[in-house]
Structures are given as structure tokens and as C-alpha cells.
N, C-alpha and C positions, 0 to 999 in steps of 0.2 A: 386251245386244242379241243377238238371234239372227240368224244369217246369212240365214235365210229372209225375215225382216222387212226386212232391208237390201236384198236383191235385189228384193223386191216394191215397194220404195220408188222404184226407178229408173224413169226414163221410157223407157229403152231395153229392148228385149227381150233377155233373158239365157237362153241355152241351155247346159246342161252335159251332155256325152256321156261315156261310158266309152271304154275303149281299143278297143272293137268298134263304135263309133259308135252305141251304143244310148243312148236318152234316159234320163238320170238325173233331171234337173230342168229346168224352165223356169218363168219367172215369168208372171204373168197377161198382161202385155203381149205376150210371145212367143206365148202360147197364142192370143190374139186374132189375132196376125199369121198363124199357120198354120191357125187355125180349128178347133183341137181342144183338149180339156182335157188336163191333165197325167195324170190317171187313165187316160185313153184311150191316151195315147202312151207312157207310162213303160215302159221295157224294149224298146221297138221301135226299129228303126234310123231315124235321122233322114231317110235317103233315101226312106223310105216316105211322108214328108210333104213333103219338099223334094228333088225329083229331082236338082237340081244342087248340093246342099249340098256345101260344101268341107271340112266337119269331117273326113270320112274321109281326105282328102288331107293335112290338117294333122297328123292323128294319125299317118299313115304317114311323113310326111317330118320331122315335128318342127319345121317352119318356120312361124312365124306369118304370117298374111296380115292386113294392116291397111288400113282405110279404102277398101275397094273398093266400087264402085257395082255393084249386081247387079240383074237383072231376072228374075223368074220369073212366068210368066203375065202378069197385069196389074199385078203389084206391082213397084215399084222400091224399092230400099233400099240403105243403107250397111251394110256388115258388116265386122267385125274378128273373126278367129278365132285363138285362141292354144292351143298345146298345154299340157296340165297335166302337169307333171313331178313325180315323187316318186322320190328316190334314183336319179337319172339314168335313170329309165325313164319313158316316156310312158304316162300312165294315163288319158288322155282329152283332151277339149278344152272350152274355154269360148268361146261366140260372143256377141258384142254386136251387136245389130241395131237400126237406126233406119230405119223406112220413110220414104221421101221425103214421103209424105202427112203423117206425124207431124211431120217436120221443117218442111214448108211450113206446116202448121197452127200450129205454135208461132210461126213467124215472122209469120203473118197475124194470129194472136190478139194479138200484141204491138203491132200497128198501127204498125209502124215504117216510116219512109221508107227508101229505099235509102241515103241519106246516114247516117241513124241506125244502120242495120244495119252499114254499113262502119265507122263509129266504134266500135260495139260489138265487131266482129270485131278491129279494130286493138287495142283495149284488152285483149281476151282474148289476143291474140298476144303483146302486151307482158308481160302477167301470166305467161303460160306460159314465156316466155323468161327473165324475172326469176327464176322458180322454178328454172330450170335453172342460171343463172349466179350468182344471189344478189342480194339487195336492197341490198348495199353499193355504194360508188362504183365499184369495179372491176367488179362484176357488172353495173351499169348501163351502163358503158362497153362491156363485151363484148356486152350485149344490144343496144345501139344499133348496134354494128358488125354483129352477126348479122342484125339486121332491116334494115340498109341505111339507117338514119336517123341524124341527128345526135343528140348527147346532149341538146341543147336541145329538139329535137322530141320525144324520148322523154319528157322532163319535162313538156312542154306536153300531150302526149296523156295522160299519167298524171293530170295536173291536171284535164283534161276529165272524166275518169271519177269524180272524187270529188265 
């Protein structure tokens, strides 16, 4: 598999910039998000297309920014931006963007009630926490404690998802 194919398969917009905040790559979703093609934008600074882009700050500081909600013009979106490091030097950044419209459309398309969305969210949080602590008995105990639920509730919620 090629990295390009993998990045194009994602439902989030992916942007990769060099150490000078120049665009090296973005997937089709990100191109639709900013309204230009990669051919048109490649080699240009991201701030030419997104005035409030934080990739330059992340590249400068080396500190990732995760899960922030941003607004630019009429677009609202979630963004996480990470520095790309090679041999202890920052070589650029990678941004992962989900527009609120994309997020809301996915939820609407699923035709889920609020109760169903909450259940799905709970199951996902349990899965993520179990990935962190492990799927064995000790991991499940730690996950239940971390989530503020009893071990029995954890098992019941896991059962609901199967």
C-alpha cells in the first residue's frame, strides 16, 4: 500500500507542511475544505489559504495542538496539528481536520437518535480506554476506574455493543 492511497482513504482532511509552512501534500478532502487543488497550492505557504492556520506556530514551538474547534469565515472545524520530527529537528507539520458540517453530516446520515449516539460514544470511549489499559481483567478494572463506572457497568456496555 502507498501512503498516498492511505491518506486519500481517510474521511478527515490531511495537510502536510514543510518546516517553512509550505504545503507539501494534502488529500482531496482537505482540498475541498480550502477550495483549491494540490497542484495549485503545493509549495505555497498554508497561510495564503488559511489566514489563521496554526501550523506555523506548531512548527515554531514543536508543541502539538489537539482537538481544537476553529472558525474561519463561515467554516467551523475540529483540528489537530502535530510537528513532524526527524533526528530531533522539526521538519514540518501534519494537520488533521474535520469540518463540523462533515461531522454533523456523518451523524445525520446515520439517522441515530441522541440516545443511540450517546451509546456509540460510550462504547468508543470504553474501547479507547481498553486499548490504553489492556483487555485483561486488570486492564478492565483500570478502564472502569478511569471512566468512573463500575466493572459491571463496563461489561454491560461492552455487551450492548456486540
